[in-house]
N, C-alpha and C positions, 0 to 999 in steps of 0.2 A: 335261504332254505338249503337243507342238506339231504343227500340220497345216497344210498348204499349202490356203489357200483356192481355191475355184473360180475359173479364169479367170486364175491365176498360175504362175510358175514355182518350183521347189523353194528359190529364195534368198528368198522372200517368205512369212512365216511367220506364224500367227495363234494366238494363245494359247487353248487348249481349257480351259473351265472345267466344272464338274460341271452348270451350268445348260444347258438345250438352246438352240441357237442361235436367236435371235429370226427371225421372219420378215422376208424381205429387204425388204419394202415399209415395215417400221417402222424399220429401219436407214436406208432412203432418206428417210424422213419428217424423222427426227433431223438428219441430215446434211443435208438441204435447210432445215430451220429454223436451224440456225447459219448457213448461207450466206445466208439471206434476211436475217438480223440484221445481218450484216457490210455487204452490199451496200445495205441500207436506208439505212445511216448514210452512204453516200457522197453520198446526195440528199436525206435528210429535213430536214438544216438549212438548204436553200437558201431554202424559203419563209420561214423564220424570220430570215434573215439583216438584213433590215431592222430588225427588233425587236431583235436581238442589238446592232446598231450603237447603236441609241438608249440602249440600257441599259447596255452597257459603254463606249460611247465609242471603238468601231473606227474606223479609217480604211477607204476602200475598198479599199486593197490589203490591209488586215487581213482585210477581210470573205472576200478570195479566199484568204487562207491559212486561215482556219476550213475550208474545204473541202481545200485542198491539203495541210495538215498531216495529216490523215486518210490522202489519197490516196498522198503520198510515203512515208509510214511505212509504209502497206500494201504498196505495191508494194516498196519497197525490202528489206524484211525479209521477204517472202514465200517468196524461195527459201531463206532460212535455215529458215523454218517448215516447208518443204516437206520438207527434208533431215533438221530435227530428228524429224518424224514417222516417215520411214522409219528411222531408228536408235534413237530412244528409244520408239517407240510412236505409232500414228497417233490412238488414244483418248485417251492422256496429254496429248498435244499438243492435242486438242480441247478437252479440260477446260481445260488452262492457259491456252489461248488466249482462251476464253470466260469464263473466270474474271476474267483481266486487262481483257479488253474492257467487262465488266460494270461492274468496280469503277472504271474510268477515265470510263465513262459517269457514274457516281454523281458523282465529282470535277467533270466538266464541267458538269453540270446545276446544281452548287452554286458555281460559279466567279463571283467578285466583280470580278474585273479581266480585261482582254481576254487578257494574256499567261497567266493561269491555265486560260483556255479552250483557247488554242492549245497547251498543254503536254498538257492532258487529251485533246485531240482527236488528238495526235501518238501519246498511249500508247495510245488507242483503236486506231489504225492499227496499233501493234505487235501488239496482241492479236488483232487481226484478222488479221494475216498469219501468226501462228502456227496460226490456227485454220482458216482459209479452205482450205489445201491438203488438209488431212485430210478436209475434206467430200467431196471429188471421190475422193479414194483410199479412202475407208471404203465409199462408194457402190459404186466399180467393184469392190473386194474382195468385196462383199456380192452382186453380180448376175455371173453368167457372160456370158462375151462373147457377142453376137449381137444378135437383136431386141429382147430384154429389157434390155440394157445401155444399147442406142441410145435405148429410150423413158426410160430412168431419166436418161441424161445430159441428155435433152430437158428432163425435169422439172426437173431441176437448173439446166440454163440458164434455163428458164421462171422458176423461183422467183427465180433469182439477179437476172434481168432485171426481173420483177415487183417485186423488193425495191427496185431504184433506180427504178422507174416510180411505186410506191406510195407513195415518200418526200415526193412533192408534198402528196398528199392527207392523209398521216398528219401531215405536218409543219404543214398549213395547219389542219387540225381542232386539233392539240392547240396550237398558238400562239394561236389565235384562243379558243378554249374556255377554256385554262387559262392558259399561259405559255410563251414559248420555251423556257425550262429543261426542260420537259416531253419536248421531241423528243429528251433526252438520258436524263432521268430514267425514261422508259417502259423503257427497255433493262434495267433494274435487275430489275422482277419478271418479264419475258419471259425474260431471261438465266439467272435463277434455274431458271424451268421445264425450259428446254432442257437446263442442266447436270443437272439431276436426271434426266430422261429419257435422256440420254448415258451417265451414269454405270449406270444400271439397264440400257439395253437394248444398248448398243454393244459388240463383244467387241474386245480388243486385238489389233492386228496389227503387225509390223516386218519390216524387211528385214534380211538378214545384211550383214555387213560391219564395219569397224573404226568405232567410235562417236566420231568427230572431227568437229567441226564447223568451219567456214570462216570465223572471226568475222573476219578482215582483209576478206575478200570482202565479207561484209554490210555491213561499216561503209563500206567504198570506194563500193559501188554505190548506198547510200542516200544518204552525202554528196555523191556526184557529182550525182545526180538532183535532191537539194534544191539545191545551190549553181546547178545548171543552171537549174533553174526560177525561182530568184531573179535570176539574170541576164536571162532572158526579160522577168520583170515590170519590172526596172529600165529595160527600153527606153522604157515608157510614160512614164517622167519624165526620165529622162537621155538618150534616144536610144540609137541603135544603135552610134555612134562615141565615145560618153564612156568616161572611164576606169571608172566606177562601173558601166557594163555590162559593157565588154570583159573587165575582170578576171574577175569572177564566170562569165562564160561560158568564158573560157579555163580557169579553174581547175575548173570542172565536166567539161570535155571531159577535162582531165588527170588527174582521180580516175577516170573511167570508163575510161579507157586503163589506169591503174594496176590497176583491177579484173580486166581482161582478162589483164594481164600476170600478175598473181597467179594467176588461174583456168588460165593456161597451165602454171604452175610447180609449184603446189602438188600434193601426192600425193592430198588427197582434196577436189577443188575444190567449192565452192559449187554452180557451173554448169559442168559438164564441157561443153567447147568443142565435143569429139567428138559431141555429142548432135545438134548442128546438122548433123551430115553426113547424117542421116536427113532427107530431102527434106520429106516431108510434117510432121515437126515443125518444121524451120525456117522452110518458106512459111507454114503456118499461124500459127506465133507472130509472124513479120514483119507479117502481114495483121492478127492481132490487134491488134499494137501501134498499128499504124497506123489502124486503125478505132477504137479508144480514143482516137488524138489528135483524129480528126474529130468523133466522135458522142457523146463523154462529156461535152462541155459543154453539150449540149442542155437538159437539164433545168434547168440554171443560168440560162441567158439567156431560156428559155420563162418561167420562174416571175418572173425580173425584168420581162420584157416585160410580162407580164400585170399585176403590180402597179404598177410605176413608169411606164407608158405608159397601158395600158388602164384602170386604176384599180381593179382587182379586189381584193377582200380577201384574207388568206390562205386562208381556206377556198375561197372562189371558185377562186382560183389552181390549188389542189389538185384540185378537182373539174373544171377546166377540162383537166386532163389524163388524167383517168380512162379516156377511150376510147384514149389512146396507151398506158396501162398494159395495158389488154386486149389491144391490138394486139401488145404485144411477147410477151404470154403466147401469143396466138394463133399468132404467127409460130414461137415456139419448139415448139409441140406440132406445128405443120404440117412443120416440117423433117424429121423421120424418115421421113415418108410419102414426102415428095419425094425423099429421099436412095434409096429403094429403087429409085426409078424412074428417075433421072436422074445419081445419084452426089453423093457430099458436096462436091464442088469446084464442080459447076455449081449446087448449092444456094445454095452461099457467094457465088457471082458474083452470082446472082440478088438475094439478099439485101442486097448491098453496092449493087448498082444502083439497088434500090427506096429502100433508105435516102439514097444520094446525091442521088436525084431529089426526095425530100421535104426534104432541106437546101436544095436551089435553089429550091424553091417557097417554103420559108419565109422566104427571103432577099428575097423582094419584099414583106415586112410592110411595113405604114403606120402612122402614128399614129391614125389613125381605123379601125383593123382590126376587121373582123367576126370572131365568133369562129369560124364554120364553115370558113371560107376562110383565116384566119391563124393558128389555132391547131389546131382540131381535125383538118381531113383532113391538112395537113403534118405534124401530129404523129403521125398513124396511119400515114402512108406511112414516117416516119422509123423508127418504132419496130416495125411489122410487118416491115421490113425487116432491123433489127438483130436481131430474133428468129429470123429465118429464116437469118442469116448466122452466129450465134453456135454454135449447136447444132454443125453440120458442122465448124467452125472447131475447136471443142473436141475432136471426134471424130478431126479429122485431126492434131491436136497431141498427143494421146495414144497414136496408134497407132505401131507399130513401135519402141516403148521398152521396155527390159525391166521386168521386174515390180519389181526391185530400186530402179528409178529412179521408181518410180509416183508417190511423193510429189513428188519433185523436177519431173516433167514436169507434174503438176497445179498446184505452185506456179507453175512457169513459165508456164503458160496463163494465171493469174489475173495474174502479174506484167506480163506482155505487155500486156493489155487495161489494168490501172490505172496501170502507169507511162506508157503513152502517153496515158492519160486526163488525168493529172495535168500532164505536159507540154503536151498539146494546150490544156488550160484556161488555161494560163499564155500560151500564143500566143494564142489566139483571146481572152481578155481584154485583152490588149494591142492586138489589131487593134480591138476595139470601142472600147476608149479613144481609140484614134489617129483612128478614122473620127468619132467625137462630138467631137474637139477640146475637151474641157472643157465642153461643154454638157450642162446637166442638164434641158432643157426635153423635152416629149415628141418632138419631131422630132429633136431631135439624138441622144437616147439610141435611137430607133428606126433611126436612120442607123447607129447603132455595132453594135447586135445584128444588123442585117441583113448588116453586113459580115461579123461572126463567122460566120454562117449559110453565106455564100457561100465563105468560105475553108474552113469544115467540109466542105462539098460537094465542094471540090475536092481536100482531102486524101485523102477517100474513094475518089476516083478514082485515087489512087496505089496504094491498098489493092486495087483492081480490077485495076491493071497487075500488081502483084505475083503475085496469085492467077493470073491467065491465062497469065502469062509462066513462074511458078515451077511451076505443076502442067500445063504443055501435055502434051497428047497422052493424057489419062487423064480417067475421070470422078472420080478421087479414090480413094487406097486405103481411107479408111474409108468405110462405108456401113452401112446399117440391114439390110442383108439377112442 
């Protein structure tokens, strides 16, 4: 027997079982636990990168791809994961994705060669892409629209942001106390616990419609993103005018153009282009993409600065970022209260401005930096602003879409943020390498890292323009009222 869950339309169905429905808070907790794991693995490896390089003989470019292999697969297949959840069941995709993620974590932790680690990270990203869209969709299906849902989304945002923020501390403790491999192996017992909880407490739901997946679209968008990111990375060694740079850049653009052409012509597209006619969805996702480009690399460069310039141990580097971790959670939880008073758009604008200010502050770092003024305070500004911005952006991006597209829109939110972050990391890493001019001394590294933060802050100003211009004349459609 099927029933329509609260807060959705008749085209979105939930499978009824003899077991009574679990409390909404329990579904939210399990969904957020899954989200925490996949976001944690975006950043948990950052502190362990120097140890990975020593143990596996990775190059500087290889270190960047330890992060990007995960991020690009995560972002590139997330639209496919969202649509698969809509058609085949969100609980099913949650379990499949988490199972794949857990197995890939085991393989990565046991890797003996650099290429094995990169393959495992890419498969991890694929599992995360299948899992992540279902976390938000299951949450919104369990909690009726209104203040309760706004609080639940804020919790989801805070947990996701906290996962990224906590990665530095968790990675530092595991790397120093055990071994770098445990930043991946820790996912195995944690994944097993969340799998068991999800199998027991989450109820199945799916949207109606033809069960057809747009595999060509998924392959094209993922390949296009990966090739484009590779081309950006090549600028560091080859320069912008070299054949080795221009060919992958052109190929990446052509693949993404082919993706858009396929989406415009296929009967069941992975990303219906008509969805972007809903202004809050289009503007919020554009802003999310640009914010990801500017802010995603913060943890990457902060941990490298702390260890390579200031001489912190992995644990000290992780502890140094704890205030930033707390700030992003605080910003995410404060956002719904502000949304009730000034609207989602204005809260997002406030968050982006605060984040950009933190980035510009961080760009003044020196090789003799003092913790309070070169890590703690600018880090708090950057992450408090990010927390404030992400909750209203997620609310705006999911407003106005049909319930049958819930998984797709949820996947699009995560895709925009993560895809922007993957490309942003490539751009900002190239900026840092260019400004350091091959120098590995503290002064040279600091000059490079400072340039990356300066560019990151400038990119965030572009997101600010998108928000103000795109949602002009209103407080924002989504609110916590």
